[in-house]
DRENRO-880344 format. One record per residue (C-alpha): residue number from 1; residue in three letters; z, x negated, y. Coordinates in steps of 0.1 Angstrom, whole numbers, plus 2048, in hexadecimal, padded with zeros to 3 digits. Layout:
- resi  resn  z  x  y
- NUM  ala  Z  X  Y $
...
END
This chain:
- resi  resn  z  x  y
- 1  unk  3C2  921  4A3 $
- 2  unk  3AF  920  483 $
- 3  unk  3C3  93D  474 $
- 4  unk  3BC  952  494 $
- 5  unk  397  94A  491 $
- 6  unk  396  954  46C $
- 7  unk  3A6  975  473 $
- 8  unk  38D  97C  48F $
- 9  unk  371  973  477 $
- 10  unk  37F  98A  45C $
- 11  unk  381  9A7  475 $
- 12  unk  35E  9A1  482 $
- 13  unk  34F  9A6  460 $
- 14  unk  364  9C4  456 $
- 15  unk  35E  9E9  45C $
- 16  unk  379  9FF  46B $
- 17  unk  387  A0B  44A $
- 18  unk  387  9E8  43C $
- 19  unk  39B  9DC  45A $
- 20  unk  3B4  9F8  455 $
- 21  unk  3B8  9F0  430 $
- 22  unk  3BC  9CB  439 $
- 23  unk  3D7  9D3  453 $
- 24  unk  3E8  9EA  43B $
- 25  unk  3E9  9CE  421 $
- 26  unk  3F8  9B6  43A $
- 27  unk  412  9D0  443 $
- 28  unk  41B  9D5  41E $
- 29  unk  41E  9B0  417 $
- 30  unk  432  9A7  436 $
- 31  unk  454  9B9  43B $
- 32  unk  458  9AD  45F $
- 33  unk  436  9BA  468 $
- 34  unk  43D  9DB  457 $
- 35  unk  45E  9DE  46A $
- 36  unk  44C  9D6  48B $
- 37  unk  431  9F0  484 $
- 38  unk  44B  A0B  47C $
- 39  unk  45E  A03  49B $
- 40  unk  441  A02  4B3 $
- 41  unk  428  A1A  4A4 $
- 42  unk  433  A39  4B8 $
- 43  unk  435  A25  4D9 $
- 44  unk  413  A16  4D2 $
- 45  unk  405  A38  4CC $
- 46  unk  415  A45  4EC $
- 47  unk  406  A28  500 $
- 48  unk  3E3  A2E  4F2 $
- 49  unk  3E5  A52  4FD $
- 50  unk  3F4  A48  51E $
- 51  unk  3D8  A2F  525 $
- 52  unk  3BE  A49  51B $
- 53  unk  3CD  A62  535 $
- 54  unk  3D2  A47  54F $
- 55  unk  3AE  A3B  54C $
- 56  unk  3A0  A5F  54B $
- 57  unk  3B2  A66  56C $
- 58  unk  3A6  A44  57A $
- 59  unk  3CA  A39  580 $
- 60  unk  3D7  A15  580 $
- 61  unk  3F9  A08  575 $
- 62  unk  402  A05  59A $
- 63  unk  3F9  A2A  59F $
- 64  unk  40F  A34  581 $
- 65  unk  42C  A1E  58E $
- 66  unk  42A  A2F  5B0 $
- 67  unk  42C  A51  5A0 $
- 68  unk  44A  A46  58B $
- 69  unk  45C  A34  5A7 $
- 70  unk  45B  A12  595 $
- 71  unk  446  9F2  596 $
- 72  unk  424  9EB  587 $
- 73  unk  435  9CE  574 $
- 74  unk  44D  9E6  563 $
- 75  unk  42F  9FB  557 $
- 76  unk  41E  9DB  54B $
- 77  unk  43C  9D0  537 $
- 78  unk  43D  9F2  526 $
- 79  unk  417  9F3  520 $
- 80  unk  418  9D0  510 $
- 81  unk  437  9D9  4FA $
- 82  unk  44C  9BF  50B $
- 83  unk  468  9D7  510 $
- 84  unk  476  9F6  4FF $
- 85  unk  472  A13  517 $
- 86  unk  48C  A2E  51A $
- 87  unk  483  A53  513 $
- 88  unk  486  A59  538 $
- 89  unk  46C  A3E  540 $
- 90  unk  454  A4B  526 $
- 91  unk  458  A6F  533 $
- 92  unk  451  A63  557 $
- 93  unk  432  A4F  54A $
- 94  unk  425  A6E  538 $
- 95  unk  42B  A84  556 $
- 96  unk  41A  A6A  56D $
- 97  unk  3F9  A70  55A $
- 98  unk  3FD  A96  557 $
- 99  unk  40A  A95  533 $
- 100  unk  429  A9F  520 $
- 101  unk  43F  A8A  509 $
- 102  unk  442  A97  4E5 $
- 103  unk  459  A86  4CD $
- 104  unk  45E  A93  4A9 $
- 105  unk  46E  A86  489 $
- 106  unk  452  A99  476 $
- 107  unk  435  A81  47E $
- 108  unk  423  A89  45E $
- 109  unk  421  AAD  468 $
- 110  unk  412  AA8  48B $
- 111  unk  3EE  AA5  493 $
- 112  unk  3DE  A96  4B2 $
- 113  unk  3BC  AA4  4BD $
- 114  unk  3A3  A88  4C1 $
- 115  unk  39C  A7F  4E5 $
- 116  unk  377  A8A  4E2 $
- 117  unk  382  AAD  4D7 $
- 118  unk  39E  AB3  4F0 $
- 119  unk  389  AC3  50B $
- 120  unk  378  ADA  4F2 $
- 121  unk  399  AE5  4E4 $
- 122  unk  3A7  AED  507 $
- 123  unk  388  B01  50F $
- 124  unk  38A  B15  4EF $
- 125  unk  3AF  B1C  4F4 $
- 126  unk  3A8  B28  518 $
- 127  unk  38C  B3E  50C $
- 128  unk  3A4  B4F  4F4 $
- 129  unk  3BF  B50  50F $
- 130  unk  3D7  B3B  4FA $
- 131  unk  3EA  B1B  500 $
- 132  unk  3DA  AFC  4F0 $
- 133  unk  3F7  AFB  4D8 $
- 134  unk  3F4  B1F  4CD $
- 135  unk  3CF  B1C  4C9 $
- 136  unk  3D2  AFD  4B3 $
- 137  unk  3ED  B0D  49E $
- 138  unk  3D7  B2B  497 $
- 139  unk  3B9  B15  48E $
- 140  unk  3CE  AFF  477 $
- 141  unk  3DF  B1D  467 $
- 142  unk  3BD  B2F  461 $
- 143  unk  3AD  B0F  453 $
- 144  unk  3CA  B09  43B $
- 145  unk  3CD  B2D  430 $
- 146  unk  3A7  B2D  428 $
- 147  unk  3A9  B0C  416 $
- 148  unk  3C9  B0F  401 $
- 149  unk  3C8  B23  3E1 $
- 150  unk  3E3  B3E  3DE $
- 151  unk  3F4  B2A  3C2 $
- 152  unk  3FC  B0E  3DA $
- 153  unk  40D  B24  3F4 $
- 154  unk  41F  B3A  3DA $
- 155  unk  40E  B59  3E7 $
- 156  unk  3F8  B70  3D3 $
- 157  unk  3D6  B7B  3DF $
END
């Protein structure tokens, strides 16, 4: 119990970037923790996004379970990382909150729009009569092409 209290005390006095640095140092020093993080990072990210959409829509786990044809306890086990869900379960969960499931082996080349900017991005894409994806690709491409010197891309001006 003392260890748990000391960790809470440490976090209470730390700023967000300090907490991230501290957690990173724990991960680097503990191979089991690093393995756990690697294994569950994508699922944890999915669940964070799932909860955001679920809460935005005012849905409960019971509502989601009914849409999926399963039980609330099954959703709870997935949400608390007590089970390893199948692709099909994750797809149904995503669809139950109006989302899509996106899996890629190129994590370092994917970008997620912060929650507070998502509605703005949708409106901008709609105003240009583009899909959200196409709009974001154009914005990213333009920003990178303006920011990267020709020597980095191999192209001459």
